[in-house]
C-alpha positions in Angstrom: 119.1 87.7 203.9 122.0 89.8 205.1 124.4 87.7 203.0 122.3 88.6 199.8 122.4 92.3 200.6 126.2 92.1 201.1 126.6 90.2 197.9 124.4 92.6 195.9 126.4 95.6 197.3 129.7 93.8 196.4 128.5 93.1 192.8 127.4 96.8 192.5 130.8 98.0 193.7 132.6 95.7 191.2 130.5 96.9 188.3 131.1 100.6 189.3 134.9 99.9 189.6 135.0 98.3 186.2 133.1 101.2 184.6 135.6 103.6 186.3 138.6 101.6 185.0 137.1 101.5 181.5 136.9 105.3 181.5 140.4 105.7 182.8 141.7 103.4 180.1 140.1 105.3 177.2 142.3 107.4 174.9 140.4 110.7 174.3 143.0 112.9 172.7 146.3 112.8 170.9 148.8 115.7 170.7 151.5 115.5 168.1 154.4 118.0 168.2 155.6 118.3 164.6 158.0 120.3 162.5 159.5 120.0 159.0 161.2 121.5 156.1 159.3 123.1 153.2 160.1 122.5 149.5 157.4 123.5 147.0 154.9 123.2 149.9 154.6 122.2 153.5 155.0 118.6 154.8 151.7 116.9 155.5 150.7 113.9 157.4 147.5 111.9 158.0 146.5 110.5 161.4 144.8 107.2 161.7 143.3 105.4 164.7 143.1 101.8 163.8 141.8 102.0 160.2 139.9 105.3 160.6 141.4 108.5 159.2 141.1 111.2 161.7 142.6 114.1 159.8 145.3 115.6 157.6 147.7 118.1 159.1 150.0 120.5 157.2 153.1 121.6 159.1 154.5 125.0 158.7 158.2 124.2 158.0 161.5 125.9 157.5 162.4 126.6 153.9 164.8 123.9 152.6 168.0 124.8 150.9 169.8 121.5 151.5 171.4 119.6 148.6 173.3 116.9 150.5 172.2 114.2 152.9 174.2 115.9 155.7 172.6 119.2 155.0 169.1 117.6 155.0 169.7 116.1 158.5 171.1 119.4 159.8 168.2 121.4 158.4 165.6 119.1 159.8 167.4 119.1 163.2 167.3 122.9 163.2 163.6 123.0 162.1 162.7 120.5 164.9 163.4 123.3 167.5 160.2 125.0 166.3 157.9 122.0 166.5 154.2 123.0 167.0 151.5 121.0 168.8 148.6 119.5 166.8 145.6 118.1 168.6 143.4 115.2 167.5 140.1 114.4 169.3 139.5 110.7 170.0 136.4 111.2 172.1 134.1 109.4 169.6 134.6 106.1 171.5 137.4 104.9 169.2 139.9 103.8 171.9 142.5 102.6 169.3 145.1 99.9 169.8 147.4 101.7 167.4 147.8 105.2 166.0 149.4 105.8 162.6 151.1 109.0 161.6 151.5 108.8 157.8 153.8 111.2 156.0 152.1 111.7 152.6 153.8 114.3 150.5 157.6 114.0 150.3 159.2 116.1 147.7 162.8 116.5 146.7 164.7 118.6 144.1 167.0 115.8 143.1 170.6 114.9 143.5 172.9 117.9 144.0 170.0 120.4 143.7 168.7 122.4 146.8 165.4 121.6 148.4 163.9 118.7 150.3 160.5 118.4 152.1 160.8 116.3 155.3 158.8 115.7 158.5 159.9 115.6 162.1 157.7 114.4 165.0 159.2 115.6 168.3 156.7 114.0 170.7 153.3 112.3 170.9 151.0 112.5 173.9 147.9 110.5 174.6 145.5 112.0 177.1 148.4 114.5 177.9 150.8 111.7 178.8 154.0 111.3 176.7 154.3 108.1 174.7 157.7 106.5 175.3 160.0 105.8 172.3 159.7 102.1 173.0 156.1 102.4 171.6 157.1 104.2 168.4 158.0 102.2 165.3 158.9 104.0 162.0 158.6 101.9 158.9 161.6 101.3 156.5 159.8 103.1 153.7 160.2 106.4 155.4 164.0 106.1 155.7 163.4 107.5 159.2 164.6 106.9 162.7 163.5 107.6 166.3 166.0 108.8 168.9 165.7 110.8 172.1 165.0 114.0 170.2 162.0 112.5 168.2 161.3 110.8 164.9 162.7 112.1 161.6 161.0 111.0 158.3 162.8 111.7 155.0 160.4 110.0 152.6 156.7 109.0 152.6 156.0 106.4 155.2 154.4 105.7 158.6 155.2 106.2 162.3 153.3 103.6 164.3 152.3 104.3 167.9 151.5 101.1 169.8 149.1 100.9 172.7 148.1 100.4 175.4 148.4 104.2 175.8 147.4 104.5 179.4 149.8 103.1 182.1 148.2 100.0 183.7 145.6 99.4 181.0 145.6 96.6 178.4 
């Protein structure tokens, strides 16, 4: 009889621990620090968790006057200093394995003419914890790159954020 009581208590403790771990491993929020350069409008990006679109965000950018590649890079680097945080709620039980930040409205004046709309993602946090660069993957379409300062995107494309997002969770 005592053995059964101990066994029931142990099973109850294991179930409670598993429920607690599941709550700890659930992504409930995403914060994206973003900046950009404006040309005939602000840069915009959509945020997806798995296949579900969570929202569209317009970023107040610095007006673009760049006409060369070097100027575009310098201009976006300067704009990145003023990155603003954008918050996305994931509390609907989504708990995604990937998050996609899709730059959707690139615009450029053309060769030799001033003006280019670009997007810069300085950082991404899930549940308030920074996502390391090793979990960020920018697609070739965006002509972007990720370094220690963040991710620059020069044409439409996606920045993929790979989970697991919480340390120690799978």
